[in-house]
Structures are given as C-alpha cells and as structure tokens.
C-alpha positions in Angstrom: -97.6 -44.8 -91.7 -95.7 -46.2 -88.7 -93.5 -44.2 -86.4 -93.4 -42.9 -82.9 -95.4 -40.6 -80.7 -93.1 -38.5 -78.5 -94.4 -36.6 -75.5 -92.1 -34.1 -73.7 -93.0 -33.0 -70.2 -92.0 -29.6 -68.8 -93.4 -26.6 -67.0 -94.1 -23.2 -68.4 -91.6 -21.4 -66.2 -88.6 -23.2 -67.8 -86.6 -20.7 -69.9 -84.2 -21.6 -72.6 -81.6 -19.4 -74.3 -82.7 -16.4 -76.4 -85.6 -15.7 -74.1 -87.6 -18.6 -75.3 -89.7 -20.8 -73.0 -88.9 -24.5 -73.1 -92.2 -24.9 -75.0 -91.3 -22.5 -77.7 -87.8 -24.0 -78.0 -89.2 -27.6 -78.3 -91.7 -26.5 -80.9 -88.9 -24.7 -82.8 -86.7 -27.9 -82.6 -89.7 -29.9 -83.7 -90.0 -27.9 -86.9 -86.2 -28.0 -87.5 -86.5 -31.8 -87.3 -89.0 -31.8 -90.1 -92.0 -32.6 -88.0 -95.0 -30.7 -89.2 -97.3 -30.8 -86.2 -97.3 -30.7 -82.4 -99.8 -30.4 -79.7 -99.2 -28.5 -76.4 -101.4 -29.6 -73.6 -101.5 -27.4 -70.5 -102.3 -29.3 -67.3 -103.6 -27.9 -64.1 -101.4 -30.1 -61.8 -98.5 -32.6 -61.9 -95.8 -34.2 -59.8 -92.4 -34.1 -61.3 -89.7 -36.8 -61.3 -88.4 -35.5 -57.9 -91.8 -35.8 -56.3 -92.4 -32.0 -56.3 -96.0 -30.8 -56.8 -96.6 -28.3 -59.6 -99.9 -26.5 -60.1 -101.3 -23.7 -62.2 -103.0 -21.1 -60.0 -105.4 -18.4 -61.1 -102.9 -15.6 -60.4 -99.7 -17.5 -61.0 -99.4 -19.6 -64.2 -95.6 -19.8 -64.1 -95.6 -23.3 -62.6 -98.1 -24.7 -65.1 -97.2 -28.2 -66.3 -97.2 -28.8 -70.0 -97.0 -31.8 -72.3 -95.8 -31.4 -75.9 -96.8 -34.3 -78.2 -95.7 -35.1 -81.7 -96.0 -38.1 -84.0 -93.7 -38.8 -86.9 -91.6 -41.4 -88.6 -88.7 -42.9 -86.6 -86.0 -40.9 -88.3 -87.6 -37.6 -87.5 -88.3 -38.5 -83.9 -84.6 -39.7 -83.6 -83.5 -36.3 -85.0 -85.7 -34.4 -82.6 -84.5 -36.4 -79.6 -80.9 -35.8 -80.6 -81.5 -32.1 -80.7 -83.3 -32.2 -77.3 -80.4 -34.1 -75.7 -78.0 -31.3 -76.7 -79.7 -28.7 -74.5 -78.8 -27.9 -70.9 -82.3 -28.5 -69.6 -83.1 -32.0 -68.4 -86.4 -33.0 -70.1 -88.5 -36.1 -69.3 -90.2 -37.8 -72.3 -92.1 -40.8 -73.3 -91.9 -42.5 -76.7 -94.4 -45.0 -78.0 -94.9 -46.8 -81.4 -97.9 -45.5 -83.3 -99.6 -45.7 -86.7 -100.7 -42.3 -88.1 -102.3 -40.9 -91.2 -104.6 -38.1 -92.3 -108.1 -39.2 -93.2 -108.2 -40.3 -96.8 -104.5 -40.8 -97.0 -104.8 -44.5 -96.2 -104.6 -47.0 -99.1 -108.1 -47.2 -100.6 -109.3 -44.2 -98.6 -111.4 -41.4 -99.9 -110.9 -38.0 -98.4 -113.7 -35.5 -98.6 -113.3 -31.7 -98.3 -114.7 -31.9 -94.7 -112.2 -34.4 -93.4 -108.9 -33.1 -94.9 -106.6 -31.1 -92.8 -105.2 -27.9 -94.2 
C-alpha cells in the first residue's frame, strides 16, 4: 500500500487536557483516525525549533524528547493531522511518502506463522 509516514515530535513534559500527556493524546487521536499502529521513540537529547536543548537525565525524565511515528493511507494521515491541528499545543511534524505492508500481504506473497503480526 502507498501512503504517508507521519512523525510528531514532542517532549514528555507536555500535558494536554484531561491529565493526558501529549504522547497519550496523540496516540488516542491516532486510534480515533483509524490508524492501527504507532511507535513512540524516547530520545536522550534534542534541540527544539527554538534552539532550546532538551535532555533526559537519570533523575529527571520530564524533559525527555519523544517521536511518535505512524504509517497509513493518505486519508487517515490527513484525518490525524486535522485532529492535531485543532489542539492548543504547537506540534512539529514531518510527513513522507511511504509504501507499507505486512509480510505476506503483498501480491503473490506467502505469509508464514512466524512472520505474521498479531
């Protein structure tokens, strides 16, 4: 399938309404947009769009940078982006065209029990 890969960048200290972190909120909005999978990558260091340095420290993980990545068809990514634009938090994201599939789902593919995702 063809679609987009969307990566949203934030830090773990950002809090959204209803006592949800921005990560929890983005994952919730991802599910509401009909996207069935997401990956959250916690980074040790980053520099934000304002040039401010962020780092996760042993005793203080509140400033830990995160990247939330999803891949889906264009319409679902568009739906998710529209939902994210409606929040009061400014989020930076990247969007790239991708091809995606589960092993064995490709035309002519043969999936075995060990390669299928459940």
